[in-house]
All heavy atoms as an XYZ file, in Angstrom:
997
protein
N      88.528    106.479    138.311
C      88.829    105.423    139.250
C      90.118    104.702    138.911
O      90.521    103.830    139.619
C      87.670    104.433    139.294
C      86.428    105.020    139.902
S      85.322    103.707    140.349
C      83.920    104.690    140.733
N      90.706    105.000    137.772
C      91.970    104.387    137.414
C      91.847    103.000    136.823
O      92.823    102.389    136.467
N      90.649    102.458    136.719
C      90.471    101.099    136.214
C      90.837    100.977    134.739
O      91.131     99.897    134.277
C      89.031    100.645    136.428
N      90.837    102.078    134.017
C      91.145    101.999    132.595
C      92.584    101.561    132.354
O      92.875    100.956    131.338
C      90.904    103.349    131.896
O      91.679    104.336    132.558
C      89.440    103.705    131.898
N      93.490    101.834    133.277
C      94.879    101.427    133.094
C      95.158    100.032    133.624
O      96.139     99.423    133.267
C      95.829    102.416    133.767
C      95.838    103.759    133.110
N      95.105    104.061    131.995
C      96.497    104.886    133.412
C      95.307    105.308    131.645
N      96.142    105.847    132.495
N      94.292     99.507    134.466
C      94.544     98.218    135.099
C      94.734     97.072    134.101
O      95.695     96.330    134.216
C      93.438     97.875    136.090
C      93.739     96.600    136.858
C      92.657     96.272    137.860
O      91.660     96.974    137.955
N      92.849     95.212    138.584
N      93.861     96.914    133.080
C      94.065     95.793    132.173
C      95.434     95.808    131.511
O      96.093     94.792    131.417
C      92.943     95.957    131.147
C      91.876     96.677    131.885
C      92.621     97.612    132.810
N      95.914     96.985    131.085
C      97.213     97.040    130.430
C      98.329     96.656    131.391
O      99.193     95.878    131.060
C      97.456     98.441    129.858
C      98.773     98.497    129.114
C      98.771     99.605    128.087
N     100.080     99.748    127.513
C     100.555     99.037    126.510
N      99.822     98.111    125.964
N     101.763     99.234    126.039
N      98.288     97.159    132.616
C      99.371     96.865    133.553
C      99.337     95.419    134.028
O     100.349     94.852    134.360
C      99.324     97.816    134.745
O      98.143     97.614    135.473
N      98.158     94.817    134.033
C      98.044     93.442    134.501
C      98.384     92.422    133.414
O      98.924     91.373    133.696
C      96.615     93.164    135.007
C      96.267     93.929    136.262
C      97.150     93.572    137.437
O      97.431     92.403    137.668
N      97.612     94.566    138.157
N      98.026     92.693    132.164
C      98.161     91.673    131.137
C      99.214     91.983    130.088
O      99.482     91.159    129.245
C      96.815     91.469    130.405
O      96.461     92.689    129.773
C      95.732     91.034    131.356
N      99.791     93.164    130.099
C     100.650     93.537    128.988
C     102.134     93.426    129.315
O     102.913     94.251    128.914
C     100.298     94.943    128.515
O     100.513     95.848    129.560
N     102.504     92.410    130.030
C     103.919     92.199    130.320
C     104.552     91.209    129.347
O     105.722     90.890    129.442
C     104.111     91.694    131.758
C     103.526     92.634    132.810
C     103.882     94.090    132.568
N     105.051     94.490    133.314
C     105.590     95.704    133.267
N     105.055     96.634    132.525
N     106.657     95.985    133.956
N     103.778     90.717    128.404
C     104.275     89.794    127.399
C     105.120     90.554    126.384
O     104.717     91.611    125.898
C     103.100     89.104    126.685
C     103.448     88.184    125.523
C     104.190     86.950    126.030
C     102.178     87.773    124.790
N     106.292     90.006    126.089
C     107.162     90.574    125.063
C     107.029     89.698    123.830
O     107.329     88.506    123.877
C     108.645     90.601    125.516
C     108.799     91.210    126.911
C     109.496     91.316    124.473
C     108.260     92.589    127.085
N     106.552     90.269    122.734
C     106.436     89.527    121.479
C     107.707     89.755    120.667
O     108.141     90.892    120.490
C     105.217     89.991    120.698
N     108.288     88.652    120.217
C     109.508     88.704    119.404
C     109.136     88.224    118.006
O     108.646     87.104    117.848
C     110.606     87.801    120.009
C     110.964     88.298    121.423
C     111.830     87.749    119.090
C     111.759     87.289    122.235
N     109.354     89.068    117.015
C     109.027     88.714    115.634
C     110.307     88.742    114.813
O     110.901     89.800    114.614
C     107.997     89.689    115.032
C     106.749     89.750    115.907
C     107.652     89.266    113.606
C     105.753     90.809    115.477
N     110.719     87.558    114.399
C     111.951     87.447    113.608
C     111.882     86.154    112.814
O     111.467     85.122    113.350
C     113.165     87.436    114.539
C     114.462     87.785    113.821
O     114.763     87.137    112.784
O     115.173     88.676    114.283
N     112.282     86.183    111.554
C     112.251     84.976    110.735
C     113.449     84.068    111.006
O     113.493     82.948    110.523
C     112.160     85.330    109.245
C     113.321     86.191    108.770
O     113.676     87.153    109.486
O     113.861     85.914    107.694
N     114.392     84.503    111.816
C     115.578     83.723    112.168
C     115.337     83.038    113.520
O     115.274     83.700    114.555
C     116.785     84.657    112.230
C     118.065     83.954    112.593
O     118.095     83.019    113.379
N     119.156     84.439    112.031
N     115.192     81.712    113.501
C     114.868     80.986    114.731
C     115.948     81.089    115.797
O     115.635     81.159    116.988
C     114.585     79.506    114.419
C     113.230     79.306    113.779
C     112.878     77.843    113.628
O     113.258     77.027    114.494
O     112.209     77.519    112.631
N     117.211     81.127    115.404
C     118.263     81.241    116.417
C     118.211     82.612    117.099
O     118.463     82.726    118.294
C     119.649     80.950    115.837
O     119.996     81.883    114.858
N     117.847     83.650    116.343
C     117.683     84.975    116.947
C     116.480     84.962    117.886
O     116.545     85.518    118.985
C     117.518     86.046    115.868
C     117.358     87.444    116.438
S     118.746     88.012    117.462
C     119.814     88.688    116.220
N     115.395     84.318    117.476
C     114.220     84.184    118.349
C     114.614     83.534    119.679
O     114.272     84.042    120.753
C     113.140     83.301    117.709
C     112.381     83.904    116.575
C     111.364     82.920    116.016
O     110.914     82.008    116.706
N     110.997     83.101    114.757
N     115.332     82.413    119.583
C     115.735     81.676    120.791
C     116.618     82.532    121.689
O     116.440     82.573    122.906
C     116.482     80.392    120.418
C     115.587     79.370    119.733
O     114.338     79.491    119.832
O     116.133     78.454    119.093
N     117.574     83.213    121.089
C     118.493     84.034    121.861
C     117.772     85.196    122.551
O     117.998     85.475    123.729
C     119.596     84.479    120.901
O     120.072     85.708    121.110
N     116.859     85.855    121.828
C     116.113     86.960    122.428
C     115.153     86.463    123.511
O     115.021     87.088    124.560
C     115.354     87.736    121.351
C     116.225     88.540    120.385
C     115.378     89.118    119.255
C     116.992     89.628    121.102
N     114.496     85.324    123.261
C     113.588     84.763    124.270
C     114.361     84.425    125.542
O     113.937     84.755    126.648
C     112.860     83.530    123.745
C     111.883     82.946    124.788
C     111.104     81.730    124.325
N     111.972     80.738    123.723
C     111.866     80.307    122.463
N     110.926     80.774    121.669
N     112.704     79.412    121.994
N     115.524     83.792    125.409
C     116.344     83.458    126.576
C     116.736     84.719    127.342
O     116.684     84.747    128.569
C     117.611     82.692    126.156
C     117.308     81.282    125.662
O     116.162     80.793    125.847
O     118.220     80.665    125.076
N     117.111     85.760    126.626
C     117.494     87.026    127.254
C     116.311     87.624    128.020
O     116.447     87.993    129.189
C     117.975     88.020    126.194
C     118.284     89.426    126.715
C     119.552     89.423    127.553
C     118.390     90.401    125.556
N     115.167     87.706    127.377
C     113.973     88.299    127.994
C     113.551     87.492    129.224
O     113.262     88.055    130.285
C     112.814     88.384    126.970
C     113.170     89.320    125.814
C     111.509     88.778    127.641
C     113.485     90.739    126.189
N     113.546     86.172    129.089
C     113.129     85.326    130.212
C     114.141     85.351    131.346
O     113.775     85.227    132.511
C     112.830     83.914    129.721
C     111.573     83.903    128.850
C     111.211     82.547    128.276
O     112.030     81.593    128.363
O     110.098     82.439    127.711
N     115.419     85.565    131.038
C     116.440     85.668    132.086
C     116.224     86.909    132.945
O     116.691     86.988    134.074
C     117.853     85.680    131.486
O     118.144     86.949    130.911
N     115.491     87.883    132.395
C     115.183     89.118    133.128
C     113.849     89.000    133.872
O     113.349     89.985    134.402
C     115.142     90.293    132.157
N     113.264     87.797    133.882
C     112.013     87.590    134.603
C     110.773     88.001    133.841
O     109.695     88.128    134.419
N     110.901     88.205    132.544
C     109.769     88.598    131.712
C     109.314     87.406    130.877
O     110.039     86.427    130.736
C     110.164     89.768    130.806
C     110.605     91.034    131.536
C     111.274     92.006    130.574
C     109.427     91.684    132.234
N     108.134     87.515    130.309
C     107.579     86.442    129.491
C     107.690     86.840    128.027
O     107.335     87.963    127.652
C     106.100     86.181    129.852
C     105.513     85.094    128.973
C     105.968     85.821    131.319
N     108.182     85.915    127.203
C     108.351     86.190    125.780
C     107.634     85.133    124.956
O     107.531     83.979    125.358
C     109.831     86.202    125.419
N     107.149     85.566    123.805
C     106.548     84.643    122.853
C     107.081     85.001    121.477
O     107.111     86.181    121.109
C     105.031     84.768    122.887
C     104.363     83.826    121.926
C     102.997     83.466    122.366
N     102.409     82.543    121.415
C     101.129     82.332    121.315
N     100.291     82.932    122.122
N     100.670     81.488    120.436
N     107.515     83.991    120.732
C     108.143     84.220    119.435
C     107.192     83.947    118.278
O     106.351     83.046    118.347
C     109.370     83.326    119.291
S     110.658     83.702    120.490
N     107.392     84.712    117.218
C     106.625     84.579    115.986
C     107.605     84.654    114.823
O     108.513     85.476    114.834
C     105.598     85.710    115.867
C     104.625     85.741    117.016
C     104.909     86.489    118.146
C     103.448     85.005    116.975
C     104.039     86.514    119.227
C     102.571     85.022    118.047
C     102.862     85.768    119.172
N     107.410     83.821    113.812
C     108.308     83.770    112.672
C     108.050     84.828    111.625
O     108.850     85.007    110.703
N     106.924     85.538    111.756
C     106.596     86.576    110.780
C     105.598     87.557    111.386
O     104.925     87.246    112.382
C     105.978     85.959    109.520
O     104.692     85.424    109.821
N     105.505     88.712    110.748
C     104.528     89.712    111.185
C     103.116     89.173    110.995
O     102.237     89.383    111.837
C     104.723     91.007    110.392
N     102.904     88.442    109.904
C     101.589     87.874    109.635
C     101.177     86.898    110.732
O     100.019     86.891    111.169
C     101.575     87.158    108.268
C     101.743     88.093    107.077
C     103.200     88.355    106.686
O     104.133     87.998    107.439
O     103.407     88.935    105.615
N     102.133     86.077    111.186
C     101.838     85.115    112.260
C     101.448     85.856    113.540
O     100.493     85.488    114.219
C     103.051     84.221    112.511
C     102.813     83.167    113.570
C     104.052     82.338    113.884
O     105.100     82.502    113.211
O     103.971     81.527    114.824
N     102.164     86.920    113.861
C     101.828     87.718    115.040
C     100.404     88.262    114.933
O      99.619     88.185    115.870
C     102.824     88.864    115.214
C     102.407     89.859    116.259
C     102.487     89.549    117.615
C     101.910     91.101    115.893
C     102.084     90.462    118.589
C     101.509     92.026    116.860
C     101.591     91.694    118.201
N     100.058     88.810    113.772
C      98.734     89.395    113.583
C      97.627     88.337    113.679
O      96.545     88.615    114.190
C      98.655     90.135    112.246
C      99.490     91.410    112.163
C      99.533     91.938    110.734
C      98.984     92.468    113.125
N      97.907     87.113    113.210
C      96.925     86.030    113.284
C      96.518     85.718    114.719
O      95.381     85.377    114.984
C      97.480     84.746    112.660
C      97.485     84.732    111.159
C      98.168     83.483    110.612
O      98.220     82.445    111.318
O      98.659     83.559    109.474
N      97.465     85.812    115.639
C      97.184     85.466    117.031
C      96.394     86.540    117.767
O      95.857     86.289    118.827
C      98.483     85.145    117.783
C      98.919     83.732    117.541
C      99.754     83.426    116.472
C      98.496     82.708    118.374
C     100.154     82.124    116.236
C      98.893     81.405    118.152
C      99.722     81.110    117.076
O     100.109     79.821    116.845
N      96.341     87.751    117.233
C      95.547     88.837    117.806
C      95.782     88.992    119.312
O      94.857     88.960    120.114
C      94.058     88.615    117.509
C      93.242     89.877    117.756
O      93.817     90.982    117.690
O      92.037     89.749    118.036
N      97.040     89.167    119.681
C      97.425     89.320    121.093
C      97.630     90.777    121.482
O      98.232     91.055    122.511
C      98.731     88.546    121.352
C      98.682     87.049    121.178
C     100.080     86.460    121.284
C      97.758     86.415    122.197
N      97.143     91.691    120.683
C      97.403     93.121    120.878
C      97.234     93.564    122.327
O      98.056     94.288    122.855
C      96.496     93.957    119.979
C      96.664     93.686    118.512
N      96.594     92.430    117.973
C      96.890     94.523    117.480
C      96.773     92.501    116.666
N      96.952     93.763    116.347
N      96.167     93.143    122.988
C      95.898     93.583    124.347
C      96.813     92.981    125.392
O      96.910     93.473    126.508
N      97.494     91.897    125.042
C      98.357     91.205    125.996
C      99.825     91.596    125.878
O     100.609     91.331    126.770
C      98.241     89.690    125.802
C      96.854     89.152    126.065
C      96.757     87.679    125.735
O      97.716     86.936    126.032
O      95.726     87.281    125.169
N     100.189     92.190    124.764
C     101.594     92.485    124.486
C     101.968     93.853    125.043
O     101.338     94.859    124.742
C     101.880     92.413    122.967
C     103.298     92.843    122.657
C     101.621     90.997    122.462
N     103.007     93.860    125.864
C     103.484     95.105    126.445
C     104.567     95.754    125.621
O     104.803     96.955    125.704
N     105.234     94.951    124.793
C     106.340     95.458    123.976
C     106.584     94.467    122.847
O     106.437     93.261    123.022
C     107.587     95.600    124.838
S     109.059     96.133    123.941
N     106.972     94.991    121.715
C     107.229     94.189    120.531
C     108.675     94.398    120.111
O     109.122     95.543    119.982
C     106.282     94.674    119.441
C     106.145     93.946    118.143
C     105.683     92.520    118.373
C     105.133     94.668    117.273
N     109.402     93.296    119.924
C     110.753     93.357    119.356
C     110.634     92.735    117.973
O     110.263     91.571    117.850
C     111.773     92.571    120.205
C     111.842     93.122    121.629
C     113.148     92.589    119.533
C     112.674     92.269    122.583
N     110.910     93.512    116.942
C     110.690     93.019    115.583
C     111.881     93.289    114.675
O     112.437     94.388    114.679
C     109.442     93.674    114.988
N     112.213     92.263    113.905
C     113.192     92.423    112.826
C     112.544     93.356    111.807
O     111.359     93.231    111.510
C     113.512     91.071    112.204
C     114.285     91.130    110.907
C     115.678     91.740    111.003
O     116.486     91.268    111.825
O     115.957     92.690    110.246
N     113.306     94.274    111.287
C     112.718     95.241    110.362
C     112.578     94.661    108.955
O     111.649     94.989    108.238
C     113.512     96.565    110.364
C     112.622     97.673    109.858
C     114.791     96.457    109.591
C     112.909     99.011    110.432
N     113.497     93.747    108.569
C     113.456     93.164    107.229
C     113.153     91.674    107.335
O     113.998     90.894    107.783
C     114.775     93.382    106.513
C     115.039     94.849    106.249
C     116.340     95.077    105.523
O     117.357     94.487    105.850
N     116.310     95.944    104.529
N     111.938     91.310    106.918
C     111.518     89.907    106.936
C     110.807     89.612    105.625
O     110.262     90.513    105.004
C     110.537     89.657    108.092
C     111.119     89.845    109.467
S     109.893     89.557    110.765
C     108.956     91.101    110.699
N     110.785     88.343    105.232
C     109.974     87.979    104.062
C     108.509     88.294    104.361
O     108.079     88.249    105.509
C     110.179     86.468    103.935
C     111.395     86.151    104.734
C     111.490     87.205    105.796
N     107.754     88.624    103.336
C     106.350     88.986    103.564
C     106.281     90.399    104.111
O     106.964     91.303    103.644
N     105.482     90.578    105.155
C     105.295     91.889    105.758
C     106.550     92.291    106.537
O     107.004     91.570    107.407
C     104.080     91.860    106.690
C     103.749     93.201    107.309
S     102.344     93.130    108.458
C     100.996     92.861    107.340
N     107.086     93.465    106.224
C     108.277     93.956    106.932
C     107.881     94.524    108.289
O     106.699     94.744    108.568
C     108.957     95.051    106.109
O     108.191     96.244    106.153
N     108.872     94.792    109.108
C     108.620     95.416    110.397
C     107.972     96.785    110.253
O     107.083     97.150    111.015
N     108.419     97.542    109.248
C     107.828     98.866    109.014
C     106.368     98.750    108.581
O     105.523     99.556    108.990
C     108.624     99.646    107.966
C     110.014    100.115    108.401
C     110.767    100.739    107.235
C     109.929    101.078    109.571
N     106.064     97.742    107.769
C     104.673     97.523    107.350
C     103.813     97.100    108.546
O     102.660     97.527    108.670
C     104.606     96.479    106.238
C     105.184     96.979    104.929
C     105.403     95.876    103.900
O     105.625     94.704    104.279
O     105.342     96.197    102.700
N     104.380     96.282    109.424
C     103.660     95.892    110.640
C     103.381     97.122    111.502
O     102.273     97.297    112.017
C     104.459     94.861    111.435
C     103.885     94.495    112.804
C     102.503     93.855    112.682
C     104.848     93.569    113.548
N     104.378     97.976    111.652
C     104.222     99.199    112.436
C     103.066    100.040    111.866
O     102.209    100.521    112.612
C     105.527     99.994    112.417
C     105.495    101.267    113.238
C     106.801    102.054    113.114
O     107.414    102.096    112.043
N     107.226    102.644    114.211
N     103.027    100.185    110.545
C     101.966    100.964    109.901
C     100.605    100.308    110.119
O      99.612    100.990    110.397
C     102.253    101.113    108.408
N     100.556     98.998    110.022
C      99.292     98.257    110.217
C      98.776     98.444    111.644
O      97.593     98.693    111.858
C      99.529     96.785    109.909
C      98.401     95.868    110.256
C      97.376     95.768    109.105
N      96.445     94.712    109.395
C      96.543     93.471    108.959
N      97.546     93.119    108.176
N      95.647     92.578    109.281
N      99.654     98.314    112.624
C      99.240     98.495    114.018
C      98.762     99.928    114.249
O      97.784    100.152    114.965
C     100.379     98.129    114.969
C     100.754     96.644    115.005
C     101.997     96.422    115.851
C      99.596     95.788    115.506
N      99.436    100.873    113.636
C      99.041    102.282    113.771
C      97.649    102.495    113.177
O      96.821    103.189    113.758
C     100.082    103.168    113.083
C      99.998    104.609    113.471
C     101.193    105.374    112.937
C     101.163    106.804    113.412
N     102.339    107.545    113.001
N      97.384    101.877    112.010
C      96.058    101.943    111.380
C      94.978    101.413    112.319
O      93.867    101.930    112.359
C      96.020    101.075    110.111
C      96.466    101.727    108.865
C      96.466    100.732    107.700
O      95.722     99.717    107.747
O      97.230    100.965    106.750
N      95.323    100.349    113.038
C      94.380     99.718    113.967
C      94.340    100.445    115.310
O      93.708     99.968    116.243
C      94.762     98.250    114.168
C      94.637     97.413    112.920
C      95.128     95.981    113.101
O      95.448     95.578    114.249
O      95.182     95.261    112.096
N      95.036    101.569    115.392
C      95.118    102.369    116.616
C      95.637    101.543    117.786
O      95.194    101.686    118.924
C      93.770    103.015    116.928
C      93.345    103.966    115.843
C      92.030    104.639    116.120
O      91.195    104.143    116.857
N      91.847    105.794    115.502
N      96.588    100.669    117.488
C      97.232     99.828    118.492
C      98.586    100.462    118.813
O      99.416    100.636    117.936
C      97.416     98.423    117.933
S      98.206     97.317    119.082
N      98.782    100.810    120.056
C      99.979    101.561    120.426
C     100.999    100.724    121.195
O     101.574    101.177    122.161
C      99.580    102.787    121.244
O      98.890    102.363    122.407
N     101.231     99.495    120.749
C     102.255     98.654    121.373
C     103.619     99.285    121.084
O     103.945     99.543    119.926
C     102.239     97.219    120.801
C     100.897     96.540    121.031
C     103.367     96.388    121.402
C     100.751     95.211    120.288
N     104.434     99.513    122.120
C     105.785    100.035    121.872
C     106.599     99.024    121.048
O     106.579     97.828    121.347
C     106.376    100.193    123.271
C     105.197    100.234    124.197
C     104.144     99.384    123.550
N     107.285     99.508    120.028
C     108.055     98.634    119.139
C     109.537     98.981    119.210
O     109.921    100.139    119.087
C     107.577     98.756    117.674
C     106.098     98.401    117.556
C     108.419     97.858    116.766
C     105.517     98.634    116.165
N     110.339     97.929    119.386
C     111.793     98.041    119.302
C     112.191     97.270    118.045
O     111.923     96.069    117.940
C     112.481     97.422    120.533
C     112.026     98.136    121.813
C     114.009     97.449    120.370
C     112.391     97.391    123.087
N     112.787     97.962    117.094
C     113.220     97.296    115.871
C     114.658     96.832    116.008
O     115.491     97.514    116.609
C     113.113     98.235    114.668
C     111.714     98.399    114.167
C     111.080     99.619    114.246
C     111.020     97.326    113.614
C     109.785     99.788    113.783
C     109.727     97.475    113.154
C     109.105     98.709    113.236
N     114.920     95.657    115.447
C     116.286     95.148    115.345
C     116.552     94.840    113.878
O     115.637     94.534    113.130
C     116.503     93.886    116.215
C     115.529     92.778    115.839
C     116.397     94.228    117.697
C     115.796     91.454    116.536
N     117.802     94.946    113.480
C     118.136     94.647    112.099
C     119.618     94.341    111.961
O     120.437     94.856    112.723
C     117.756     95.807    111.153
O     117.944     95.381    109.803
C     118.563     97.049    111.436
N     119.920     93.504    110.993
C     121.324     93.216    110.712
C     121.830     94.102    109.578
O     123.020     94.240    109.404
C     121.497     91.742    110.353
O     120.656     91.405    109.270
N     120.919     94.694    108.826
C     121.386     95.539    107.714
C     120.377     96.620    107.332
O     120.080     96.807    106.174
C     121.729     94.678    106.495
C     120.562     93.834    106.022
O     119.500     93.827    106.621
N     120.766     93.119    104.943
N     119.887     97.345    108.304
C     118.967     98.444    108.012
C     119.737     99.737    107.835
O     120.686    100.000    108.557
N     119.316    100.507    106.896
C     120.001    101.762    106.634
C     119.426    102.913    107.439
O     118.444    102.774    108.159
N     120.067    104.058    107.286
C     119.651    105.266    108.007
C     118.226    105.663    107.640
O     117.470    106.130    108.487
C     120.612    106.405    107.704
N     117.845    105.465    106.386
C     116.495    105.835    105.952
C     115.431    105.023    106.697
O     114.414    105.560    107.123
C     116.367    105.646    104.442
C     115.365    106.597    103.823
C     115.469    106.651    102.333
N     114.883    105.433    101.774
C     115.125    104.986    100.568
N     115.949    105.621     99.779
N     114.553    103.904    100.122
N     115.695    103.722    106.865
C     114.753    102.874    107.612
C     114.660    103.311    109.066
O     113.587    103.354    109.644
C     115.190    101.409    107.575
C     114.832    100.689    106.340
S     115.279     98.956    106.580
C     115.406     98.463    104.903
N     115.806    103.602    109.632
C     115.836    104.043    111.036
C     115.020    105.324    111.222
O     114.208    105.428    112.131
C     117.278    104.273    111.498
C     117.368    104.822    112.916
C     118.825    105.088    113.335
N     118.896    105.778    114.588
C     118.641    105.258    115.780
N     118.258    104.009    115.882
N     118.735    105.984    116.870
N     115.231    106.274    110.335
C     114.515    107.546    110.416
C     113.011    107.316    110.289
O     112.223    107.849    111.072
C     115.026    108.536    109.345
C     116.452    108.979    109.699
C     114.097    109.726    109.204
C     117.180    109.702    108.582
N     112.614    106.483    109.320
C     111.190    106.207    109.129
C     110.594    105.533    110.357
O     109.532    105.922    110.840
C     110.965    105.336    107.895
C     109.488    105.059    107.650
C     109.241    104.189    106.428
O     110.146    103.931    105.636
N     108.003    103.750    106.280
N     111.285    104.521    110.892
C     110.790    103.789    112.059
C     110.632    104.710    113.264
O     109.604    104.691    113.949
C     111.735    102.635    112.401
N     111.629    105.531    113.504
C     111.595    106.425    114.659
C     110.542    107.526    114.461
O     109.830    107.878    115.393
C     112.976    107.032    114.917
C     114.069    105.998    115.233
S     113.698    104.921    116.631
C     113.972    106.064    117.979
N     110.418    108.024    113.260
C     109.415    109.056    112.968
C     108.003    108.510    113.216
O     107.118    109.236    113.644
C     109.548    109.524    111.523
C     108.608    110.667    111.183
C     108.749    111.138    109.750
N     110.084    111.650    109.507
C     110.783    111.446    108.383
N     110.275    110.737    107.410
N     111.978    111.951    108.246
N     107.811    107.228    112.934
C     106.496    106.610    113.103
C     106.255    106.110    114.529
O     105.241    105.484    114.801
C     106.320    105.465    112.101
C     106.244    105.938    110.667
C     105.084    106.890    110.402
O     103.989    106.668    110.955
O     105.267    107.866    109.649
N     107.219    106.365    115.426
C     106.965    106.075    116.835
C     107.694    104.901    117.450
O     107.391    104.513    118.582
N     108.654    104.309    116.751
C     109.421    103.214    117.344
C     110.142    103.704    118.603
O     110.553    104.859    118.685
C     110.442    102.668    116.348
N     110.280    102.825    119.566
C     110.991    103.153    120.803
C     112.490    103.206    120.539
O     113.198    104.080    121.027
C     110.679    102.109    121.898
C     111.510    102.346    123.139
C     109.200    102.115    122.233
N     112.978    102.244    119.752
C     114.412    102.174    119.463
C     114.623    101.393    118.178
O     113.749    100.647    117.736
C     115.139    101.503    120.636
C     116.652    101.534    120.565
C     117.242    102.929    120.454
O     117.438    103.578    121.492
O     117.516    103.357    119.315
N     115.798    101.541    117.598
C     116.197    100.859    116.371
C     117.617    100.377    116.612
O     118.541    101.186    116.636
C     116.140    101.861    115.210
C     116.301    101.262    113.850
C     115.185    101.026    113.059
C     117.555    100.957    113.355
C     115.327    100.502    111.773
C     117.707    100.431    112.077
C     116.585    100.205    111.293
N     117.781     99.073    116.858
C     119.083     98.521    117.235
C     119.654     97.641    116.131
O     118.952     96.805    115.570
C     118.955     97.697    118.517
C     118.403     98.433    119.741
C     118.131     97.445    120.869
C     119.379     99.509    120.190
N     120.930     97.820    115.854
C     121.623     96.992    114.869
C     122.202     95.762    115.559
O     122.634     95.831    116.708
C     122.730     97.792    114.203
N     122.169     94.634    114.855
C     122.789     93.418    115.383
C     124.188     93.317    114.785
O     124.395     93.729    113.647
C     121.965     92.161    115.026
O     121.830     92.076    113.610
C     120.594     92.200    115.667
N     125.143     92.768    115.524
C     124.983     92.305    116.909
C     124.739     93.495    117.833
O     125.272     94.578    117.618
C     126.307     91.620    117.230
C     127.303     92.226    116.292
C     126.530     92.643    115.062
N     123.896     93.265    118.837
C     123.491     94.376    119.693
C     123.974     94.203    121.120
O     124.357     93.117    121.525
C     121.978     94.523    119.668
C     121.237     93.412    120.380
S     119.476     93.482    120.134
C     119.338     92.547    118.643
N     123.911     95.272    121.843
C     124.223     95.279    123.264
C     122.978     94.774    123.984
O     121.953     95.467    124.036
C     124.566     96.715    123.679
C     124.819     96.877    125.168
O     124.383     96.021    125.964
O     125.447     97.880    125.537
N     123.040     93.564    124.516
C     121.861     92.944    125.130
C     121.398     93.687    126.383
O     120.206     93.719    126.678
C     122.106     91.464    125.420
C     122.083     90.627    124.167
C     123.211     89.948    123.735
C     120.929     90.545    123.395
C     123.184     89.194    122.574
C     120.895     89.797    122.228
C     122.020     89.121    121.822
O     121.995     88.379    120.672
N     122.319     94.298    127.108
C     121.911     95.071    128.286
C     121.125     96.313    127.863
O     120.158     96.690    128.513
C     123.129     95.445    129.140
C     123.796     94.242    129.793
C     122.805     93.350    130.543
O     122.003     93.820    131.345
N     122.856     92.058    130.281
N     121.538     96.926    126.759
C     120.800     98.067    126.222
C     119.404     97.625    125.779
O     118.423     98.320    126.018
C     121.555     98.710    125.055
C     120.811     99.835    124.318
C     120.469    100.991    125.260
C     121.632    100.316    123.134
N     119.316     96.461    125.154
C     118.014     95.945    124.722
C     117.101     95.743    125.932
O     115.949     96.167    125.912
C     118.162     94.648    123.935
C     116.836     93.995    123.519
C     116.011     94.908    122.627
C     117.100     92.659    122.833
N     117.617     95.114    126.992
C     116.797     94.899    128.198
C     116.355     96.226    128.815
O     115.203     96.380    129.234
C     117.549     94.075    129.235
C     117.578     92.574    129.015
C     118.415     91.902    130.086
C     116.180     91.999    128.966
N     117.259     97.180    128.866
C     116.939     98.509    129.412
C     115.828     99.147    128.559
O     114.889     99.747    129.093
C     118.200     99.371    129.415
C     118.003    100.758    129.971
C     119.312    101.523    129.950
C     119.110    102.955    130.427
N     120.316    103.741    130.336
N     115.917     99.005    127.255
C     114.935     99.570    126.348
C     113.589     98.876    126.506
O     112.538     99.514    126.493
C     115.441     99.476    124.884
O     116.728    100.097    124.803
C     114.496    100.162    123.929
N     113.601     97.548    126.672
C     112.357     96.792    126.888
C     111.680     97.268    128.159
O     110.475     97.526    128.186
C     112.622     95.267    126.931
C     111.421     94.508    127.504
C     112.988     94.744    125.555
N     112.442     97.406    129.230
C     111.861     97.860    130.500
C     111.266     99.260    130.368
O     110.187     99.550    130.887
C     112.910     97.819    131.598
C     113.211     96.406    132.037
C     114.052     96.370    133.319
N     114.361     95.005    133.681
C     115.522     94.404    133.481
N     116.520     95.058    132.902
N     115.701     93.161    133.852
N     111.954    100.139    129.653
C     111.433    101.497    129.430
C     110.140    101.444    128.617
O     109.185    102.159    128.909
C     112.477    102.356    128.721
N     110.109    100.567    127.613
C     108.899    100.432    126.772
C     107.724     99.913    127.605
O     106.594    100.367    127.431
C     109.181     99.492    125.608
N     107.983     98.991    128.521
C     106.909     98.453    129.367
C     106.341     99.517    130.287
O     105.185     99.446    130.689
C     107.415     97.259    130.181
C     107.699     95.998    129.403
C     108.344     94.947    130.305
C     106.427     95.436    128.747
N     107.153    100.500    130.629
C     106.700    101.576    131.517
C     105.965    102.688    130.784
O     105.449    103.611    131.411
C     107.895    102.175    132.278
C     108.441    101.213    133.325
O     107.700    100.306    133.748
O     109.612    101.365    133.687
N     105.912    102.615    129.446
C     105.250    103.671    128.667
C     103.753    103.619    128.857
O     103.164    102.601    129.019
C     105.581    103.529    127.187
C     107.045    103.735    126.892
S     107.383    103.533    125.159
C     107.839    105.192    124.766
């Protein structure tokens, strides 16, 4: 009957932004909201996990290197929980090894900052359609 896909399409338009840099959070939230999407910011992977919004999040934008749990560790944790939220990683200083690991584990994209914001929006829209 197709009802199994309805909850995801109805509630999963929220974009979760996880970054320990508040100015980056603000800038990404403004960008996402300017495209007519809803964004919610978290200062850490642990904070995101505390809120347990897995079913509501359509896409995750996460800094790969953060104090505490890294973006890669968050990706592994979500995979363990069989949570398939599309993840777009951003980083100011991630190396090729991190990129390869993130992409191998299913990341949608791995973008270096400063980034092309139009590319980020295009990637977010593609992730929401997954």
